Every structure is written in structure tokens, then in C-alpha cells.
N, C-alpha and C positions, 0 to 999 in steps of 0.2 A: 716161534721165529721171531730171530733179531728184529730191532727196527730197522738196521740198515737195510735188511732182506726186503723190507717191505718196499723199498725203491726199485723201480724195474729197473731191469737189465740196460736198456738202452741209455736212460737219463745218465745211469750209475757210472758207465764206461766213458761218458762224454765228460762227465764232471772229473774222472779219474783222470782222461788225458788233460783238462784244460789247467788241472792241480799240476800235473808233471812239467806242463810247458812255462806254470809260475815258476816252479823252482830252478827249470834250465835256465829261461829267460832273461831272470832276477839273480840268479847265482844265487837264490837262499834257499833253506831247510824247511822245511815246512813242521812246525811243533805237535799242531792238530789241525784237521780240518774238518768242521762238522754241520751242520745242519739248523739255521735257526727259521723262525720264521712259521706259518700255520703247520708243516706236515711235522714240524717237531713237537709243535705244541700240542697236535694230536685232532687237530679238526683243519684238514685239507681238502680243499675239492678238487674235483676231478682235472681243473685249470689253472692248481695253486702252483705259483713260482720255486724254482729250488734255489733258495736263498743260502747259499752254501760261504762260511765264514770262515777265516784260517789267522793263525799266529804263524808267524816266521822270524829267523833270525838269519842276519847277515855274516858275512865271515869278520872276523874280528877285525881288520886292518880297515874295514868298511866304516865301521865305527870311532876309529884314530883320525878324525878328517877336522878342519877347521869350518868347516861348510855345515850348514844345515841342509839336511837331505830329506827328501819325501819319508815320512814314516808309516804310510799305506800304500797297498796293490789293489788297484781299481780294475777290474776287467769290463770291457764294453759288455752291456746286456746284448743277452743273444739270444732269442726266443723266449722263454722261460728259465734259462740260466740267471741269476745274480750272484755275480762271485765277489767277495773282496775280501782283504782280510789286512791285519795291523802286523808292524814291526814289534818285538819282542820288548823294547825299551817303553814303545808308546803302552802296548800292554799289561807292564807292570807298574808302569806309573795308575793307569787308572784302576788297576787290581789292587791299590791298598787305598784309594778314596773314600770306598770301594766303586768301581762302576757296577750296576746290576746287570746291564747286558751282555758284559764279559763273565759276569759271574752264572749268567743262563749259557754260555756258549760251552763253558765248562762241563754245565750238567747237561748238555744235550744225549739226547737218546738215540740221535743219528749220529755217529761218528764216519767220515769216510777216510781219514789215515790220522794215524798219531803214535809220536814217540809216547809210550806207553811212560817210561821213566819221569820224562821229563810235564806229563798232563799228570802224573800223580803229584809232583813236586810243586805244581801250582792250584793245582786244587785243596792244597796241603794250606800253600798260603791263603788262599780263597778262605778257608776256613776260620782263618785265624782274623780277618778283616771286619772291623766294628762297624756290619752292614746295615742294622737298622734303620737310619734314617735317610741314607741314599736308596736306599730300596722303597723306603715306605713314599718319599716325596717322587720317585720315578714312576712308583705304580700308580699314585694318585694322580699326577700329572694325566700320566697316560690312559687312565679310567675315566676324569671328569673331562679330558678331550674330546676321546671318543664318545662319549655318551651325548654331551653339548651337541657335539657337531652331527651327530646321525639319529637320535634317538630325542633328545629333550626337546621339547614342544612341537612332536610332530603328529601327524593322526596315526599315518602308515608309515612304516620301515621298512626297510629292506634287512630281514630276520636273521642275515648273517652276520649285519653290524652288532649283536646282540653280542656274540662270541668277543669279539672284539677290545668290548666294554666288559664283560663278564669277566674275562681272565684275570686281567688287573684287578677288580673287585676282589676275585677270589683269591689271588695273591695279597692283598691290602686284609684280609680277613686269616690269612695263615700267619703273616708276621704278626697281627695281634696276637690269636691264641697258641702259635708254635712259635715263639721268639727266640729259641735256643735250636730250632731245627731248619736245615738246609729249605729252600724254598723248591720244590718240584716244579721243572721245567714244563713239564707233558700237564696237559689239562685234565685228563683221566686220574691220574697220580695226583695231583692238587686236589680237585673236587674230591677222592675218594677219602683223602686225608683229612676233611674238614667235618664228614659226618651231616651231609645236608640231609634234610628230608626227603625219605624214600620217592613221593612224588614228584618232587622237584629232581630228582638226581634220572628217575626213568623217564620225565619229558625230556631234559637234557641228550639223554641218550636217544631218543628217537628225532632228537634235532641235528645230533650226530651222524646218523645215519641215512639221515636225506641229505645233507650237507658232503659227508664222504661221494653221493651216487650221483649229485645234479652241479651243474658249474653253479647252478642258483637259488636258492631258498624260496625267492620270489618274497612280493612285498605280503605287508599282512598288520592288522592293529598292533599297537603298543600292545607289550605280553606283560601284564601289570604285576606278576611276581616277581620277573626279573625286573621291572625297575624299581618295585621295593628295593629288591636286596641292593642293587646297584648303589643305590640314594643313600640308603642306610652306611655303607663300606663307605662313600667319599664324606657324609657328614661325620664318622665316626675317627676319620683319617684328619680330617680339618682339623679336628679337637684337638688331637691328642698324638699331631707328630713329633716323633722326639725330636732331643734337645742336639745340635750338630756336636759331631768330636772331631778329635785329629788322629791321625794314625799315631800312632805310640813311634818311637824313634826307632823302637828294636825291630817292629816289622819294616822299616825301610831300611835299616841294613841287612834284615833276612832277606828283601828283594834284590838291593844291590848284590848280595852274593851270589844269587841264585841266578842275576842279568850273567855275572861274570862267568858262573859255571856251566852255563848254556851255550853263552857266546864262545868263549874256550874252548868248547867241545863241537865247534862249528870247525875249529882250525884244520 
């Protein structure tokens, strides 16, 4: 079964309707629309939001203006639907920095719609970015923030919060041990590629099963084995954060060429 097929038909139809409305009301072409957040990460709860993200392109004349125009489209929150997206120019500028969030979007296992050719070219550009420092900094900041806010110093914690600290901790481990391999977005793929101890993997399987069935995992005492893993990855990342880099000029030229190609294709 595909990842998209795991999304129930009713919310999937509603998401398709909202994406059609975005394209029509804003006169844009959607290059891709994906699921971000816990459903794409692989640890949703029954009441998890649908975090739909997309990249779009306007007609060529829209870009030929002296006005500074809005480069995001944000729909009002609607029940479990959280839908917003970025203009192509914004997306490409972020991609070559690069932006770890956009890298995740391009690797989401749940794709609502995509211009296949455009997405392949965006992915190809993404693979050429020197992503180590931005990604390491992003996941360190995320891991440290989640751990300090919801776990560190607590006697009892909401157990689901561990996933939001553990995923960036495993991302840091991946960047350290597989520096030349793309970082998986899905938690299961990420975990499986790290060769975690069998006992820890079995324990995480049990937690994932409980989280998928229940709105709340409930509270419990701190999980020492997870605390140790998270704290160790934070410490390693803080000691060895890669030096900052500058996107090479040829990468920016390639992004400019792709921007012109995708915009002109909108005519």
C-alpha cells in the first residue's frame, strides 16, 4: 500500500478540493503538494493534523513587477487541515542555502500531487546542496528545544514528546554516520538505517503502535535509554558542528536556470 493510500478518503478528497481552490483562486500552478509533520514522519496519532505543504509558480508576468509581492499562500486553519505553501522563487532561494525543511518536503513519502518532471529537477538540485551544516544546526536546535522544553528536568513526561526529540536526535546520528546519504524523512526508514540495538527498536515499535491507536500515550517516568541517546547526540553535535559554507556560484546559476524554465513553462 502506498503512503498516500494510508490517508483516509474523506480528508484526502478535502485536501484535493482545497489545493484545487488554491490553484484557481491565486492563478498559480502547484509544482508539488506533500504531507509534512507526524503523518509523513511515520508516528501519527488518530487526531494528528494534516500538515499539507506545497510549492507553486505564478504566470511569468507576475514576476515582472516593481512591487514586492507576497511569496507565501496560507489557508486558514480548518479543523485538522493546516495548508500553506511557498512561491518557487522563495523555495529555490531556500533550497540552495539549503533549507532542511524544504529538503524534507521533497522527500516526503506522502505526495498529494506533483509535476513529476519539475519535482525530479528540484530533487536533483537539492542533492547538490552542501547540506551538512544547515541540517545539523537545524536538527540540533530542534532536538535541544524539544528535549529541554518537555523532558529535561521533569520527573514525569508526556511520552509522545519523546518522538519529537528522538527524531531530530536520530537525524543528527544519521548526518554523523551517513554524511553522503540523503536523510530519510520517515522515522522508520531513519531508524532502520542506523542499526539501533534490537531491544531499543522493539521498544520503539511498541510505542509507535500505541501512539497510532491512541490520542494520548499518557504520562510516565523518564525513559532512561532514550534520555541517554538524545543527550549523547546533542553533545556530539555541539562539539562538532560543521563549518559554515557558501553555495557555489554554479549552484545559484543552476537555480536561476531552473526558475526561468519552470516559470516560462507556466505561460
